[in-house]
N, C-alpha and C positions, 0 to 999 in steps of 0.2 A: 504492502500497499505506499504509497507518496504520500511525504511528510503534508502537503496544503491538500485539500478537497478544490479539484477543478470547477471551474464556472460551470452551475447543471443548466442546461438548457433554457428551463423557463425566466431563468436573469440571463439568459445571452441579448447580445446585440443583435441585429439582421444578419449581417456579413457573420458574427463566429455562428449564428443559427443553420447559414448556408454552408458554412464548412463542417458542421457535424450531419449535416445532410448530404452530402458529397463524401464526407471522407470516411465511411466503411469500403461504398464503391471504388474509390481510388484504391485501399490496401486492398482488397481482393483484387483488384486487378494487376497488384505489384505481387502479392505473396500467392495467390490459387489459393486461398485459403480463410476461412474466419478467425480472426481470434477466440481463445478457449479462455482466457480472463478476461474478463472484464470488456470495453468499446473497441479496445485497440486505438483509439483517440486521446490515449492520455494525456501526453505532451500539449495536443493540441489545448486541450480542455485548461491546462494551466496557463496556458500562453493567454489563454482568451482572458486573463486580468489585465492584462496589456494587449489590446485590438489591433493598435497600432504598430506595435512594434511584431506582434503575430502577423501581420499581412508584408509589416519588409521582409521580415527574415524567410517567409514563403516566397516573395517574391524573386530576394536572392537565390533562393534552393533550387526555383522553379529556371531561374537563368543558366546557375550554373549546371542543371541537369541537361540542358539542351546542346550542351556539348557535344560534336562529333568528332573529333579528331583524334580520340581513345576509344578503343572497341570495347564491350560494354563487360567483356569477363573482366578486362584488365580493373574497370573503371567498381567492378563488383568485389575484386582484391584489398583493392586499396580499399575502399569504404568498411570494407566487416577487418580488417586488421587493423583501420581507425579506431571503430569502434572498440573494437577490443581491449587496444590499450587504454585507453578511457576508462572503462570499465563499466561503460551502460550496459545494464543488466538489458533493457526495452531495447535496445540500438543493437546487440548481439541474436535477440530473437528473433528481432524481427527482418534483420541484413543476413541472418543464414534462411529463413524461409526462403527471401528474396532472391540470394546467390542461387540457392537447388530450384526454383521454380526459373531460372535463368541457367540451370546445364550445370553447374559445380555438381560435383558429386559429395557424397559422405563422405571419402577418403578425405578429397582434397580440404572437406571443411577441417575435420580432426589434423589433417595436416600444417595447415594453416601456422598454428603455433612455433612450430619448427619445421619450417617452411625450408631455410637455406637446405637442410640435413634431406629432401623430400628430393625425390625425380617425379613428382605429379606439377610440376612447375618448371617451364623455361627459364634459361636464364636473365631472358628481358623482365622478365614478371619477380624473377627473384629481385632484380635491381630495382625494378618501379616497389616492390614491397621495401627495401632497404632505402630508400626513399622517404616512405611513408614513416616506418619508424623513424628516420632522425627527424622529420616535418613535425612528427607529432610529442618527440620530447617535449620536455620541456627544463632549459632550457632548447629551443631549436637546435639540431646539431649535424647541420648538412653543412660539412667541411665541403672545400673545393676538390678536393681530389672524388668526394663521391661526383658533388653535382656534376662534375667535367665528366664521369662516367656515364651518367645519366642524357646528357649533350650528346654523346655517340649513340645512344640509343633512341632517341624520344629530340623531337623538333621543339622549337619553342612555343609553340603555338598548344603540342599538348603538354609540357612542361607545366605551362598555364592553368590548362584543364586538369590536371593530375593537382596541383597547387591549389588549384580553386575549390574542386573536389575535397580534399583536407580540410580549406577552412570549414567549407561546411558541417565534417564532421565533427572539426571542434567544439559546432553549437551546440552537440550533443553533450557535454558538460553540462548541460543546462538539464537535463534526465538526469544524469549522473546527482545532481547536487540535490534534485527533489528527491531522490530518492524512487525513480518511477522505473518501477520491476516489469517484470518479461509479462507481456500479453497473453502467450502462449501460441503464439503462430507457429513456431518450430515443436510445441508437446509432442513430446512422442517420438521424438525426429531428431536425427543430431544437430546441435548446436554447437559454432564454437565458444567455449569459456570465455567468459571476461577475462581480464588481468587479476582484476581483485576478486575475490571470492566470494563466490554467489549467494543470494540469498536463498535466491528458487532451486531447489532442487533438479527442478523440469526444463531449467536449461544445458544440463550435459546429458538427459538423457538419453540412449541409444533404443531402434525401434528395434 
């Protein structure tokens, strides 16, 4: 349970009510599955205390996700790795199911925490994950050597898109700070474990 209760629908303004109405359909499209716990919109219900901030965050999120210079598989890997490092339960639960719905295997999800030792990822993917780890560290640890290697594999446009996506992922600290837990999108299935201990055992369940 989150540390504060979200804005109930009856107290929400018109735009927030519209998001509450359209949100479940959007999440079903992303995941191919209904949430098993709650509405699946818990972050939005808390953002709803600041509707203008919520709208601005949503527009930035949408703009970044419209980028087409990086393939979806790589974006999925980068995003779920970033969410894992933040330790956001909601994000790794949702992200694991989005990855699975987009073709990543359970074996790949389980290998992600130790991607460097896995032969399931290409060297290019491993480099993108190295870059992800460096960007997500606090403070950021992108060295000149790492960035030089990244420039050999990715265009400037791709590097901007990947880094912008990781900036979006960093917004997930909002969810972690409010203790927003798993919505059960991956319940009964493989889920990438967050870096911090999960409070919900369903996060690491394997069907």
